Structure formats: C-alpha cells, structure tokens
PDB file of N, H, CA, C and O in Angstrom:
ATOM      1  N   MET A   1      97.422  86.814 114.219  1.00  0.00           N
ATOM      2  CA  MET A   1      96.072  87.296 114.260  1.00  0.00           C
ATOM      3  C   MET A   1      95.785  88.037 115.570  1.00  0.00           C
ATOM      4  O   MET A   1      94.881  88.871 115.614  1.00  0.00           O
ATOM      5  N   ILE A   2      96.521  87.754 116.611  1.00  0.00           N
ATOM      6  H   ILE A   2      97.255  87.076 116.575  1.00  0.00           H
ATOM      7  CA  ILE A   2      96.239  88.364 117.902  1.00  0.00           C
ATOM      8  C   ILE A   2      96.773  89.789 117.976  1.00  0.00           C
ATOM      9  O   ILE A   2      96.080  90.689 118.451  1.00  0.00           O
ATOM     10  N   PHE A   3      97.978  89.993 117.518  1.00  0.00           N
ATOM     11  H   PHE A   3      98.541  89.262 117.132  1.00  0.00           H
ATOM     12  CA  PHE A   3      98.603  91.311 117.602  1.00  0.00           C
ATOM     13  C   PHE A   3      98.834  91.874 116.202  1.00  0.00           C
ATOM     14  O   PHE A   3      99.495  91.234 115.384  1.00  0.00           O
ATOM     15  N   PRO A   4      98.300  93.063 115.915  1.00  0.00           N
ATOM     16  CA  PRO A   4      98.468  93.637 114.575  1.00  0.00           C
ATOM     17  C   PRO A   4      99.935  93.790 114.192  1.00  0.00           C
ATOM     18  O   PRO A   4     100.741  94.281 114.982  1.00  0.00           O
ATOM     19  N   GLY A   5     100.273  93.375 112.999  1.00  0.00           N
ATOM     20  H   GLY A   5      99.619  92.976 112.357  1.00  0.00           H
ATOM     21  CA  GLY A   5     101.624  93.509 112.477  1.00  0.00           C
ATOM     22  C   GLY A   5     102.392  92.201 112.446  1.00  0.00           C
ATOM     23  O   GLY A   5     103.363  92.077 111.700  1.00  0.00           O
ATOM     24  N   LEU A   6     101.981  91.227 113.238  1.00  0.00           N
ATOM     25  H   LEU A   6     101.192  91.327 113.844  1.00  0.00           H
ATOM     26  CA  LEU A   6     102.709  89.958 113.259  1.00  0.00           C
ATOM     27  C   LEU A   6     102.530  89.172 111.963  1.00  0.00           C
ATOM     28  O   LEU A   6     103.448  88.481 111.521  1.00  0.00           O
ATOM     29  N   GLY A   7     101.351  89.279 111.355  1.00  0.00           N
ATOM     30  H   GLY A   7     100.606  89.841 111.713  1.00  0.00           H
ATOM     31  CA  GLY A   7     101.132  88.597 110.081  1.00  0.00           C
ATOM     32  C   GLY A   7     102.029  89.154 108.988  1.00  0.00           C
ATOM     33  O   GLY A   7     102.594  88.403 108.192  1.00  0.00           O
ATOM     34  N   GLN A   8     102.155  90.474 108.955  1.00  0.00           N
ATOM     35  H   GLN A   8     101.697  91.084 109.602  1.00  0.00           H
ATOM     36  CA  GLN A   8     103.033  91.105 107.971  1.00  0.00           C
ATOM     37  C   GLN A   8     104.500  90.743 108.248  1.00  0.00           C
ATOM     38  O   GLN A   8     105.284  90.532 107.322  1.00  0.00           O
ATOM     39  N   LEU A   9     104.848  90.676 109.517  1.00  0.00           N
ATOM     40  H   LEU A   9     104.211  90.847 110.269  1.00  0.00           H
ATOM     41  CA  LEU A   9     106.219  90.316 109.875  1.00  0.00           C
ATOM     42  C   LEU A   9     106.516  88.872 109.463  1.00  0.00           C
ATOM     43  O   LEU A   9     107.604  88.575 108.970  1.00  0.00           O
ATOM     44  N   ARG A  10     105.552  87.985 109.664  1.00  0.00           N
ATOM     45  H   ARG A  10     104.668  88.226 110.064  1.00  0.00           H
ATOM     46  CA  ARG A  10     105.729  86.587 109.273  1.00  0.00           C
ATOM     47  C   ARG A  10     105.863  86.447 107.763  1.00  0.00           C
ATOM     48  O   ARG A  10     106.591  85.578 107.282  1.00  0.00           O
ATOM     49  N   GLN A  11     105.166  87.296 107.013  1.00  0.00           N
ATOM     50  H   GLN A  11     104.575  88.002 107.403  1.00  0.00           H
ATOM     51  CA  GLN A  11     105.246  87.266 105.554  1.00  0.00           C
ATOM     52  C   GLN A  11     106.465  88.028 105.039  1.00  0.00           C
ATOM     53  O   GLN A  11     106.636  88.186 103.830  1.00  0.00           O
ATOM     54  N   GLN A  12     107.298  88.494 105.939  1.00  0.00           N
ATOM     55  H   GLN A  12     107.159  88.366 106.921  1.00  0.00           H
ATOM     56  CA  GLN A  12     108.520  89.253 105.623  1.00  0.00           C
ATOM     57  C   GLN A  12     108.210  90.528 104.865  1.00  0.00           C
ATOM     58  O   GLN A  12     108.958  90.917 103.968  1.00  0.00           O
ATOM     59  N   ARG A  13     107.108  91.182 105.220  1.00  0.00           N
ATOM     60  H   ARG A  13     106.501  90.865 105.949  1.00  0.00           H
ATOM     61  CA  ARG A  13     106.735  92.481 104.663  1.00  0.00           C
ATOM     62  C   ARG A  13     107.062  93.513 105.744  1.00  0.00           C
ATOM     63  O   ARG A  13     106.173  94.021 106.428  1.00  0.00           O
ATOM     64  N   LEU A  14     108.337  93.807 105.878  1.00  0.00           N
ATOM     65  H   LEU A  14     109.058  93.394 105.322  1.00  0.00           H
ATOM     66  CA  LEU A  14     108.830  94.598 106.993  1.00  0.00           C
ATOM     67  C   LEU A  14     108.311  96.032 107.005  1.00  0.00           C
ATOM     68  O   LEU A  14     108.066  96.585 108.077  1.00  0.00           O
ATOM     69  N   GLY A  15     108.143  96.633 105.854  1.00  0.00           N
ATOM     70  H   GLY A  15     108.342  96.184 104.983  1.00  0.00           H
ATOM     71  CA  GLY A  15     107.680  98.018 105.793  1.00  0.00           C
ATOM     72  C   GLY A  15     106.304  98.189 106.401  1.00  0.00           C
ATOM     73  O   GLY A  15     106.105  99.034 107.274  1.00  0.00           O
ATOM     74  N   ILE A  16     105.350  97.388 105.941  1.00  0.00           N
ATOM     75  H   ILE A  16     105.512  96.702 105.232  1.00  0.00           H
ATOM     76  CA  ILE A  16     103.983  97.496 106.452  1.00  0.00           C
ATOM     77  C   ILE A  16     103.917  97.022 107.903  1.00  0.00           C
ATOM     78  O   ILE A  16     103.104  97.529 108.675  1.00  0.00           O
ATOM     79  N   ALA A  17     104.750  96.068 108.286  1.00  0.00           N
ATOM     80  H   ALA A  17     105.411  95.656 107.659  1.00  0.00           H
ATOM     81  CA  ALA A  17     104.783  95.626 109.684  1.00  0.00           C
ATOM     82  C   ALA A  17     105.244  96.761 110.592  1.00  0.00           C
ATOM     83  O   ALA A  17     104.681  96.957 111.669  1.00  0.00           O
ATOM     84  N   MET A  18     106.255  97.504 110.174  1.00  0.00           N
ATOM     85  H   MET A  18     106.712  97.345 109.299  1.00  0.00           H
ATOM     86  CA  MET A  18     106.743  98.627 110.991  1.00  0.00           C
ATOM     87  C   MET A  18     105.699  99.739 111.078  1.00  0.00           C
ATOM     88  O   MET A  18     105.543 100.365 112.126  1.00  0.00           O
ATOM     89  N   ILE A  19     104.991  99.983 109.989  1.00  0.00           N
ATOM     90  H   ILE A  19     105.118  99.475 109.138  1.00  0.00           H
ATOM     91  CA  ILE A  19     103.927 100.996 110.009  1.00  0.00           C
ATOM     92  C   ILE A  19     102.820 100.560 110.979  1.00  0.00           C
ATOM     93  O   ILE A  19     102.310 101.373 111.750  1.00  0.00           O
ATOM     94  N   THR A  20     102.458  99.288 110.936  1.00  0.00           N
ATOM     95  H   THR A  20     102.872  98.627 110.310  1.00  0.00           H
ATOM     96  CA  THR A  20     101.421  98.782 111.829  1.00  0.00           C
ATOM     97  C   THR A  20     101.866  98.860 113.279  1.00  0.00           C
ATOM     98  O   THR A  20     101.089  99.269 114.142  1.00  0.00           O
ATOM     99  N   PHE A  21     103.118  98.471 113.563  1.00  0.00           N
ATOM    100  H   PHE A  21     103.749  98.139 112.862  1.00  0.00           H
ATOM    101  CA  PHE A  21     103.642  98.572 114.931  1.00  0.00           C
ATOM    102  C   PHE A  21     103.671 100.022 115.397  1.00  0.00           C
ATOM    103  O   PHE A  21     103.398 100.302 116.564  1.00  0.00           O
ATOM    104  N   ALA A  22     103.998 100.942 114.502  1.00  0.00           N
ATOM    105  H   ALA A  22     104.220 100.715 113.554  1.00  0.00           H
ATOM    106  CA  ALA A  22     104.005 102.365 114.862  1.00  0.00           C
ATOM    107  C   ALA A  22     102.593 102.847 115.181  1.00  0.00           C
ATOM    108  O   ALA A  22     102.402 103.634 116.108  1.00  0.00           O
ATOM    109  N   CYS A  23     101.606 102.383 114.424  1.00  0.00           N
ATOM    110  H   CYS A  23     101.760 101.743 113.671  1.00  0.00           H
ATOM    111  CA  CYS A  23     100.209 102.749 114.708  1.00  0.00           C
ATOM    112  C   CYS A  23      99.768 102.216 116.067  1.00  0.00           C
ATOM    113  O   CYS A  23      99.108 102.922 116.830  1.00  0.00           O
ATOM    114  N   VAL A  24     100.127 100.985 116.367  1.00  0.00           N
ATOM    115  H   VAL A  24     100.663 100.411 115.748  1.00  0.00           H
ATOM    116  CA  VAL A  24      99.758 100.397 117.662  1.00  0.00           C
ATOM    117  C   VAL A  24     100.469 101.141 118.792  1.00  0.00           C
ATOM    118  O   VAL A  24      99.856 101.439 119.818  1.00  0.00           O
ATOM    119  N   ALA A  25     101.752 101.440 118.613  1.00  0.00           N
ATOM    120  H   ALA A  25     102.250 101.197 117.781  1.00  0.00           H
ATOM    121  CA  ALA A  25     102.493 102.173 119.649  1.00  0.00           C
ATOM    122  C   ALA A  25     101.894 103.560 119.858  1.00  0.00           C
ATOM    123  O   ALA A  25     101.773 104.020 120.994  1.00  0.00           O
ATOM    124  N   SER A  26     101.524 104.216 118.784  1.00  0.00           N
ATOM    125  H   SER A  26     101.622 103.841 117.862  1.00  0.00           H
ATOM    126  CA  SER A  26     100.892 105.529 118.878  1.00  0.00           C
ATOM    127  C   SER A  26      99.566 105.429 119.613  1.00  0.00           C
ATOM    128  O   SER A  26      99.255 106.276 120.451  1.00  0.00           O
ATOM    129  N   TRP A  27      98.792 104.414 119.312  1.00  0.00           N
ATOM    130  H   TRP A  27      99.045 103.726 118.632  1.00  0.00           H
ATOM    131  CA  TRP A  27      97.514 104.212 119.981  1.00  0.00           C
ATOM    132  C   TRP A  27      97.718 103.978 121.478  1.00  0.00           C
ATOM    133  O   TRP A  27      97.006 104.549 122.304  1.00  0.00           O
ATOM    134  N   VAL A  28      98.694 103.138 121.820  1.00  0.00           N
ATOM    135  H   VAL A  28      99.272 102.674 121.149  1.00  0.00           H
ATOM    136  CA  VAL A  28      98.971 102.853 123.233  1.00  0.00           C
ATOM    137  C   VAL A  28      99.381 104.125 123.963  1.00  0.00           C
ATOM    138  O   VAL A  28      98.877 104.403 125.051  1.00  0.00           O
ATOM    139  N   LEU A  29     100.292 104.901 123.374  1.00  0.00           N
ATOM    140  H   LEU A  29     100.702 104.675 122.490  1.00  0.00           H
ATOM    141  CA  LEU A  29     100.731 106.137 124.020  1.00  0.00           C
ATOM    142  C   LEU A  29      99.595 107.141 124.153  1.00  0.00           C
ATOM    143  O   LEU A  29      99.509 107.859 125.149  1.00  0.00           O
ATOM    144  N   GLN A  30      98.731 107.192 123.158  1.00  0.00           N
ATOM    145  H   GLN A  30      98.801 106.609 122.349  1.00  0.00           H
ATOM    146  CA  GLN A  30      97.597 108.111 123.189  1.00  0.00           C
ATOM    147  C   GLN A  30      96.608 107.721 124.282  1.00  0.00           C
ATOM    148  O   GLN A  30      96.005 108.600 124.897  1.00  0.00           O
ATOM    149  N   MET A  31      96.431 106.449 124.536  1.00  0.00           N
ATOM    150  H   MET A  31      96.921 105.734 124.037  1.00  0.00           H
ATOM    151  CA  MET A  31      95.451 105.984 125.512  1.00  0.00           C
ATOM    152  C   MET A  31      96.013 105.908 126.933  1.00  0.00           C
ATOM    153  O   MET A  31      95.241 105.761 127.881  1.00  0.00           O
ATOM    154  N   MET A  32      97.338 106.003 127.109  1.00  0.00           N
ATOM    155  H   MET A  32      97.965 106.123 126.339  1.00  0.00           H
ATOM    156  CA  MET A  32      97.928 105.847 128.441  1.00  0.00           C
ATOM    157  C   MET A  32      97.424 106.895 129.432  1.00  0.00           C
ATOM    158  O   MET A  32      97.033 106.543 130.545  1.00  0.00           O
ATOM    159  N   GLY A  33      97.424 108.155 129.058  1.00  0.00           N
ATOM    160  H   GLY A  33      97.742 108.441 128.154  1.00  0.00           H
ATOM    161  CA  GLY A  33      97.009 109.220 129.968  1.00  0.00           C
ATOM    162  C   GLY A  33      95.587 109.065 130.456  1.00  0.00           C
ATOM    163  O   GLY A  33      95.352 109.066 131.664  1.00  0.00           O
ATOM    164  N   PRO A  34      94.622 108.932 129.544  1.00  0.00           N
ATOM    165  CA  PRO A  34      93.240 108.746 129.992  1.00  0.00           C
ATOM    166  C   PRO A  34      93.017 107.469 130.799  1.00  0.00           C
ATOM    167  O   PRO A  34      92.229 107.465 131.745  1.00  0.00           O
ATOM    168  N   LEU A  35      93.704 106.388 130.433  1.00  0.00           N
ATOM    169  H   LEU A  35      94.343 106.391 129.664  1.00  0.00           H
ATOM    170  CA  LEU A  35      93.529 105.144 131.174  1.00  0.00           C
ATOM    171  C   LEU A  35      94.082 105.257 132.592  1.00  0.00           C
ATOM    172  O   LEU A  35      93.482 104.748 133.538  1.00  0.00           O
ATOM    173  N   ILE A  36      95.219 105.921 132.737  1.00  0.00           N
ATOM    174  H   ILE A  36      95.707 106.335 131.968  1.00  0.00           H
ATOM    175  CA  ILE A  36      95.770 106.152 134.073  1.00  0.00           C
ATOM    176  C   ILE A  36      94.823 107.029 134.878  1.00  0.00           C
ATOM    177  O   ILE A  36      94.622 106.791 136.069  1.00  0.00           O
ATOM    178  N   ALA A  37      94.244 108.034 134.247  1.00  0.00           N
ATOM    179  H   ALA A  37      94.407 108.227 133.280  1.00  0.00           H
ATOM    180  CA  ALA A  37      93.290 108.914 134.935  1.00  0.00           C
ATOM    181  C   ALA A  37      92.049 108.139 135.374  1.00  0.00           C
ATOM    182  O   ALA A  37      91.503 108.400 136.446  1.00  0.00           O
ATOM    183  N   ILE A  38      91.606 107.195 134.559  1.00  0.00           N
ATOM    184  H   ILE A  38      92.050 106.983 133.688  1.00  0.00           H
ATOM    185  CA  ILE A  38      90.449 106.383 134.930  1.00  0.00           C
ATOM    186  C   ILE A  38      90.786 105.519 136.142  1.00  0.00           C
ATOM    187  O   ILE A  38      90.001 105.435 137.087  1.00  0.00           O
ATOM    188  N   VAL A  39      91.946 104.881 136.114  1.00  0.00           N
ATOM    189  H   VAL A  39      92.583 104.950 135.347  1.00  0.00           H
ATOM    190  CA  VAL A  39      92.341 103.997 137.207  1.00  0.00           C
ATOM    191  C   VAL A  39      92.522 104.779 138.505  1.00  0.00           C
ATOM    192  O   VAL A  39      92.058 104.349 139.561  1.00  0.00           O
ATOM    193  N   ARG A  40      93.185 105.907 138.428  1.00  0.00           N
ATOM    194  H   ARG A  40      93.562 106.256 137.570  1.00  0.00           H
ATOM    195  CA  ARG A  40      93.436 106.710 139.631  1.00  0.00           C
ATOM    196  C   ARG A  40      92.233 107.555 140.041  1.00  0.00           C
ATOM    197  O   ARG A  40      92.186 108.080 141.153  1.00  0.00           O
ATOM    198  N   ARG A  41      91.281 107.680 139.154  1.00  0.00           N
ATOM    199  H   ARG A  41      91.319 107.253 138.250  1.00  0.00           H
ATOM    200  CA  ARG A  41      90.103 108.509 139.381  1.00  0.00           C
ATOM    201  C   ARG A  41      90.503 109.946 139.751  1.00  0.00           C
ATOM    202  O   ARG A  41      89.884 110.583 140.603  1.00  0.00           O
ATOM    203  N   THR A  42      91.555 110.431 139.085  1.00  0.00           N
ATOM    204  H   THR A  42      92.058 109.914 138.393  1.00  0.00           H
ATOM    205  CA  THR A  42      92.063 111.771 139.396  1.00  0.00           C
ATOM    206  C   THR A  42      91.362 112.863 138.602  1.00  0.00           C
ATOM    207  O   THR A  42      91.335 114.019 139.024  1.00  0.00           O
ATOM    208  N   SER A  43      90.809 112.511 137.481  1.00  0.00           N
ATOM    209  H   SER A  43      90.831 111.572 137.138  1.00  0.00           H
ATOM    210  CA  SER A  43      90.109 113.520 136.701  1.00  0.00           C
ATOM    211  C   SER A  43      88.969 112.843 135.957  1.00  0.00           C
ATOM    212  O   SER A  43      88.962 111.631 135.744  1.00  0.00           O
ATOM    213  N   GLU A  44      88.031 113.653 135.579  1.00  0.00           N
ATOM    214  H   GLU A  44      88.037 114.638 135.752  1.00  0.00           H
ATOM    215  CA  GLU A  44      86.923 113.089 134.831  1.00  0.00           C
ATOM    216  C   GLU A  44      87.356 112.831 133.391  1.00  0.00           C
ATOM    217  O   GLU A  44      87.984 113.670 132.745  1.00  0.00           O
ATOM    218  N   VAL A  45      87.009 111.682 132.929  1.00  0.00           N
ATOM    219  H   VAL A  45      86.498 111.001 133.454  1.00  0.00           H
ATOM    220  CA  VAL A  45      87.315 111.295 131.558  1.00  0.00           C
ATOM    221  C   VAL A  45      85.986 111.149 130.840  1.00  0.00           C
ATOM    222  O   VAL A  45      85.037 110.569 131.367  1.00  0.00           O
ATOM    223  N   HIS A  46      85.936 111.674 129.654  1.00  0.00           N
ATOM    224  H   HIS A  46      86.707 112.146 129.226  1.00  0.00           H
ATOM    225  CA  HIS A  46      84.697 111.640 128.884  1.00  0.00           C
ATOM    226  C   HIS A  46      84.242 110.188 128.690  1.00  0.00           C
ATOM    227  O   HIS A  46      85.067 109.328 128.382  1.00  0.00           O
ATOM    228  N   PRO A  47      82.958 109.904 128.862  1.00  0.00           N
ATOM    229  CA  PRO A  47      82.469 108.528 128.752  1.00  0.00           C
ATOM    230  C   PRO A  47      82.639 107.900 127.372  1.00  0.00           C
ATOM    231  O   PRO A  47      82.554 106.679 127.241  1.00  0.00           O
ATOM    232  N   ILE A  48      82.875 108.697 126.357  1.00  0.00           N
ATOM    233  H   ILE A  48      82.944 109.688 126.463  1.00  0.00           H
ATOM    234  CA  ILE A  48      83.044 108.140 125.009  1.00  0.00           C
ATOM    235  C   ILE A  48      84.461 107.581 124.809  1.00  0.00           C
ATOM    236  O   ILE A  48      84.703 106.877 123.829  1.00  0.00           O
ATOM    237  N   LEU A  49      85.390 107.877 125.707  1.00  0.00           N
ATOM    238  H   LEU A  49      85.193 108.449 126.503  1.00  0.00           H
ATOM    239  CA  LEU A  49      86.777 107.436 125.548  1.00  0.00           C
ATOM    240  C   LEU A  49      86.919 105.926 125.364  1.00  0.00           C
ATOM    241  O   LEU A  49      87.640 105.510 124.458  1.00  0.00           O
ATOM    242  N   PRO A  50      86.265 105.077 126.178  1.00  0.00           N
ATOM    243  CA  PRO A  50      86.406 103.637 125.932  1.00  0.00           C
ATOM    244  C   PRO A  50      85.925 103.217 124.540  1.00  0.00           C
ATOM    245  O   PRO A  50      86.503 102.317 123.931  1.00  0.00           O
ATOM    246  N   VAL A  51      84.888 103.855 124.043  1.00  0.00           N
ATOM    247  H   VAL A  51      84.419 104.587 124.538  1.00  0.00           H
ATOM    248  CA  VAL A  51      84.378 103.536 122.702  1.00  0.00           C
ATOM    249  C   VAL A  51      85.414 103.919 121.651  1.00  0.00           C
ATOM    250  O   VAL A  51      85.658 103.166 120.708  1.00  0.00           O
ATOM    251  N   VAL A  52      86.019 105.089 121.815  1.00  0.00           N
ATOM    252  H   VAL A  52      85.821 105.701 122.580  1.00  0.00           H
ATOM    253  CA  VAL A  52      87.055 105.541 120.880  1.00  0.00           C
ATOM    254  C   VAL A  52      88.262 104.612 120.949  1.00  0.00           C
ATOM    255  O   VAL A  52      88.837 104.256 119.921  1.00  0.00           O
ATOM    256  N   ALA A  53      88.640 104.222 122.159  1.00  0.00           N
ATOM    257  H   ALA A  53      88.172 104.511 122.994  1.00  0.00           H
ATOM    258  CA  ALA A  53      89.802 103.342 122.327  1.00  0.00           C
ATOM    259  C   ALA A  53      89.572 101.995 121.657  1.00  0.00           C
ATOM    260  O   ALA A  53      90.431 101.515 120.918  1.00  0.00           O
ATOM    261  N   VAL A  54      88.434 101.388 121.905  1.00  0.00           N
ATOM    262  H   VAL A  54      87.735 101.778 122.505  1.00  0.00           H
ATOM    263  CA  VAL A  54      88.147 100.069 121.337  1.00  0.00           C
ATOM    264  C   VAL A  54      87.994 100.151 119.824  1.00  0.00           C
ATOM    265  O   VAL A  54      88.508  99.297 119.103  1.00  0.00           O
ATOM    266  N   SER A  55      87.300 101.161 119.343  1.00  0.00           N
ATOM    267  H   SER A  55      86.883 101.856 119.929  1.00  0.00           H
ATOM    268  CA  SER A  55      87.106 101.269 117.893  1.00  0.00           C
ATOM    269  C   SER A  55      88.415 101.594 117.175  1.00  0.00           C
ATOM    270  O   SER A  55      88.638 101.118 116.062  1.00  0.00           O
ATOM    271  N   GLY A  56      89.275 102.391 117.787  1.00  0.00           N
ATOM    272  H   GLY A  56      89.094 102.778 118.691  1.00  0.00           H
ATOM    273  CA  GLY A  56      90.576 102.693 117.181  1.00  0.00           C
ATOM    274  C   GLY A  56      91.443 101.455 117.051  1.00  0.00           C
ATOM    275  O   GLY A  56      92.050 101.217 116.007  1.00  0.00           O
ATOM    276  N   TYR A  57      91.497 100.665 118.123  1.00  0.00           N
ATOM    277  H   TYR A  57      91.004 100.858 118.971  1.00  0.00           H
ATOM    278  CA  TYR A  57      92.296  99.443 118.068  1.00  0.00           C
ATOM    279  C   TYR A  57      91.666  98.428 117.117  1.00  0.00           C
ATOM    280  O   TYR A  57      92.378  97.723 116.402  1.00  0.00           O
ATOM    281  N   ALA A  58      90.331  98.351 117.105  1.00  0.00           N
ATOM    282  H   ALA A  58      89.753  98.924 117.686  1.00  0.00           H
ATOM    283  CA  ALA A  58      89.653  97.421 116.193  1.00  0.00           C
ATOM    284  C   ALA A  58      89.937  97.792 114.739  1.00  0.00           C
ATOM    285  O   ALA A  58      90.092  96.914 113.890  1.00  0.00           O
ATOM    286  N   PHE A  59      90.006  99.091 114.452  1.00  0.00           N
ATOM    287  H   PHE A  59      89.880  99.804 115.142  1.00  0.00           H
ATOM    288  CA  PHE A  59      90.314  99.531 113.092  1.00  0.00           C
ATOM    289  C   PHE A  59      91.733  99.106 112.695  1.00  0.00           C
ATOM    290  O   PHE A  59      91.940  98.555 111.614  1.00  0.00           O
ATOM    291  N   ILE A  60      92.699  99.362 113.568  1.00  0.00           N
ATOM    292  H   ILE A  60      92.530  99.810 114.446  1.00  0.00           H
ATOM    293  CA  ILE A  60      94.089  98.962 113.282  1.00  0.00           C
ATOM    294  C   ILE A  60      94.159  97.448 113.096  1.00  0.00           C
ATOM    295  O   ILE A  60      94.776  96.965 112.146  1.00  0.00           O
ATOM    296  N   TRP A  61      93.530  96.704 113.995  1.00  0.00           N
ATOM    297  H   TRP A  61      93.029  97.096 114.766  1.00  0.00           H
ATOM    298  CA  TRP A  61      93.548  95.249 113.937  1.00  0.00           C
ATOM    299  C   TRP A  61      92.880  94.747 112.662  1.00  0.00           C
ATOM    300  O   TRP A  61      93.398  93.844 112.005  1.00  0.00           O
ATOM    301  N   GLY A  62      91.731  95.328 112.305  1.00  0.00           N
ATOM    302  H   GLY A  62      91.310  96.062 112.839  1.00  0.00           H
ATOM    303  CA  GLY A  62      91.008  94.904 111.109  1.00  0.00           C
ATOM    304  C   GLY A  62      91.785  95.153 109.833  1.00  0.00           C
ATOM    305  O   GLY A  62      91.850  94.285 108.963  1.00  0.00           O
ATOM    306  N   VAL A  63      92.377  96.334 109.714  1.00  0.00           N
ATOM    307  H   VAL A  63      92.324  97.040 110.421  1.00  0.00           H
ATOM    308  CA  VAL A  63      93.179  96.655 108.520  1.00  0.00           C
ATOM    309  C   VAL A  63      94.367  95.700 108.421  1.00  0.00           C
ATOM    310  O   VAL A  63      94.686  95.220 107.334  1.00  0.00           O
ATOM    311  N   SER A  64      95.017  95.423 109.540  1.00  0.00           N
ATOM    312  H   SER A  64      94.758  95.813 110.423  1.00  0.00           H
ATOM    313  CA  SER A  64      96.155  94.511 109.540  1.00  0.00           C
ATOM    314  C   SER A  64      95.738  93.106 109.129  1.00  0.00           C
ATOM    315  O   SER A  64      96.431  92.450 108.351  1.00  0.00           O
ATOM    316  N   LEU A  65      94.615  92.648 109.646  1.00  0.00           N
ATOM    317  H   LEU A  65      94.052  93.180 110.278  1.00  0.00           H
ATOM    318  CA  LEU A  65      94.141  91.306 109.327  1.00  0.00           C
ATOM    319  C   LEU A  65      93.757  91.176 107.858  1.00  0.00           C
ATOM    320  O   LEU A  65      94.103  90.189 107.209  1.00  0.00           O
ATOM    321  N   VAL A  66      93.048  92.162 107.337  1.00  0.00           N
ATOM    322  H   VAL A  66      92.767  92.964 107.865  1.00  0.00           H
ATOM    323  CA  VAL A  66      92.655  92.137 105.926  1.00  0.00           C
ATOM    324  C   VAL A  66      93.892  92.198 105.028  1.00  0.00           C
ATOM    325  O   VAL A  66      93.973  91.482 104.030  1.00  0.00           O
ATOM    326  N   ASP A  67      94.849  93.052 105.381  1.00  0.00           N
ATOM    327  H   ASP A  67      94.783  93.634 106.192  1.00  0.00           H
ATOM    328  CA  ASP A  67      96.079  93.165 104.595  1.00  0.00           C
ATOM    329  C   ASP A  67      96.838  91.843 104.566  1.00  0.00           C
ATOM    330  O   ASP A  67      97.312  91.419 103.513  1.00  0.00           O
ATOM    331  N   THR A  68      96.951  91.195 105.717  1.00  0.00           N
ATOM    332  H   THR A  68      96.566  91.540 106.573  1.00  0.00           H
ATOM    333  CA  THR A  68      97.644  89.907 105.779  1.00  0.00           C
ATOM    334  C   THR A  68      96.927  88.862 104.940  1.00  0.00           C
ATOM    335  O   THR A  68      97.562  88.092 104.218  1.00  0.00           O
ATOM    336  N   TYR A  69      95.599  88.837 105.037  1.00  0.00           N
ATOM    337  H   TYR A  69      95.084  89.462 105.623  1.00  0.00           H
ATOM    338  CA  TYR A  69      94.810  87.871 104.263  1.00  0.00           C
ATOM    339  C   TYR A  69      94.985  88.088 102.765  1.00  0.00           C
ATOM    340  O   TYR A  69      95.218  87.137 102.019  1.00  0.00           O
ATOM    341  N   LEU A  70      94.872  89.334 102.326  1.00  0.00           N
ATOM    342  H   LEU A  70      94.682  90.107 102.932  1.00  0.00           H
ATOM    343  CA  LEU A  70      95.002  89.623 100.894  1.00  0.00           C
ATOM    344  C   LEU A  70      96.402  89.305 100.376  1.00  0.00           C
ATOM    345  O   LEU A  70      96.550  88.796  99.265  1.00  0.00           O
ATOM    346  N   ALA A  71      97.428  89.599 101.172  1.00  0.00           N
ATOM    347  H   ALA A  71      97.308  90.012 102.075  1.00  0.00           H
ATOM    348  CA  ALA A  71      98.799  89.292 100.746  1.00  0.00           C
ATOM    349  C   ALA A  71      99.011  87.782 100.662  1.00  0.00           C
ATOM    350  O   ALA A  71      99.657  87.307  99.728  1.00  0.00           O
ATOM    351  N   ALA A  72      98.481  87.021 101.618  1.00  0.00           N
ATOM    352  H   ALA A  72      97.956  87.407 102.376  1.00  0.00           H
ATOM    353  CA  ALA A  72      98.624  85.568 101.589  1.00  0.00           C
ATOM    354  C   ALA A  72      97.869  84.968 100.413  1.00  0.00           C
ATOM    355  O   ALA A  72      98.333  84.026  99.772  1.00  0.00           O
ATOM    356  N   ARG A  73      96.697  85.533 100.143  1.00  0.00           N
ATOM    357  H   ARG A  73      96.321  86.299 100.664  1.00  0.00           H
ATOM    358  CA  ARG A  73      95.896  85.052  99.015  1.00  0.00           C
ATOM    359  C   ARG A  73      96.619  85.339  97.681  1.00  0.00           C
ATOM    360  O   ARG A  73      96.648  84.482  96.797  1.00  0.00           O
ATOM    361  N   ALA A  74      97.190  86.520  97.542  1.00  0.00           N
ATOM    362  H   ALA A  74      97.166  87.216  98.260  1.00  0.00           H
ATOM    363  CA  ALA A  74      97.912  86.860  96.311  1.00  0.00           C
ATOM    364  C   ALA A  74      99.166  86.004  96.152  1.00  0.00           C
ATOM    365  O   ALA A  74      99.548  85.649  95.037  1.00  0.00           O
ATOM    366  N   GLU A  75      99.799  85.679  97.274  1.00  0.00           N
ATOM    367  H   GLU A  75      99.488  85.968  98.180  1.00  0.00           H
ATOM    368  CA  GLU A  75     101.012  84.872  97.233  1.00  0.00           C
ATOM    369  C   GLU A  75     100.717  83.435  96.815  1.00  0.00           C
ATOM    370  O   GLU A  75     101.543  82.798  96.161  1.00  0.00           O
ATOM    371  N   ASN A  76      99.555  82.925  97.184  1.00  0.00           N
ATOM    372  H   ASN A  76      98.884  83.443  97.716  1.00  0.00           H
ATOM    373  CA  ASN A  76      99.190  81.546  96.878  1.00  0.00           C
ATOM    374  C   ASN A  76      98.367  81.409  95.602  1.00  0.00           C
ATOM    375  O   ASN A  76      97.956  80.301  95.255  1.00  0.00           O
ATOM    376  N   ALA A  77      98.121  82.496  94.908  1.00  0.00           N
ATOM    377  H   ALA A  77      98.455  83.395  95.190  1.00  0.00           H
ATOM    378  CA  ALA A  77      97.344  82.447  93.668  1.00  0.00           C
ATOM    379  C   ALA A  77      98.162  81.754  92.563  1.00  0.00           C
ATOM    380  O   ALA A  77      99.375  81.937  92.465  1.00  0.00           O
ATOM    381  N   PRO A  78      97.478  80.965  91.744  1.00  0.00           N
ATOM    382  CA  PRO A  78      98.215  80.256  90.681  1.00  0.00           C
ATOM    383  C   PRO A  78      98.697  81.155  89.595  1.00  0.00           C
ATOM    384  O   PRO A  78      99.328  80.692  88.645  1.00  0.00           O
TER     385      PRO A  78
END
C-alpha cells in the first residue's frame, strides 16, 4: 500500500507491476529537475509544480491501490 506496484507484485501480476514501476520511475525522473532547481534556488519554478507533482503521484498510487483491491476481491470471490 505504501509504494505503487508492490500489491501487484505480491499478487504475482508482473505485467501490471512493471507498468506501475515504469510510471513511478517516469514520474521521479520528470520531477528531479524542478526539485533540484527548487532546492538550489537556481531558477524560478512555477508555483503550480508541487500541486502537479503531488496530484500525479496520488493518481498513480490511487490507480495501483484500486487495481490491487479489485484483483484481490476477484481472486477471493466464490
């Protein structure tokens, strides 16, 4: 539940787990430049960036959590 993709990995759904890990890696790489710029204060970063960063990760996390829940529910259905 903490890191997107671990639920799919635990359920041995490797395809969707790899897609989720790729989305998280893409998000991290996309946010590295602006975050470094914020820390170093080397350039102005648009104030909406933190909102975009948090909402992007929340979306990935939410989709992963819902997918894991639905797969577990379908697996345990009679």
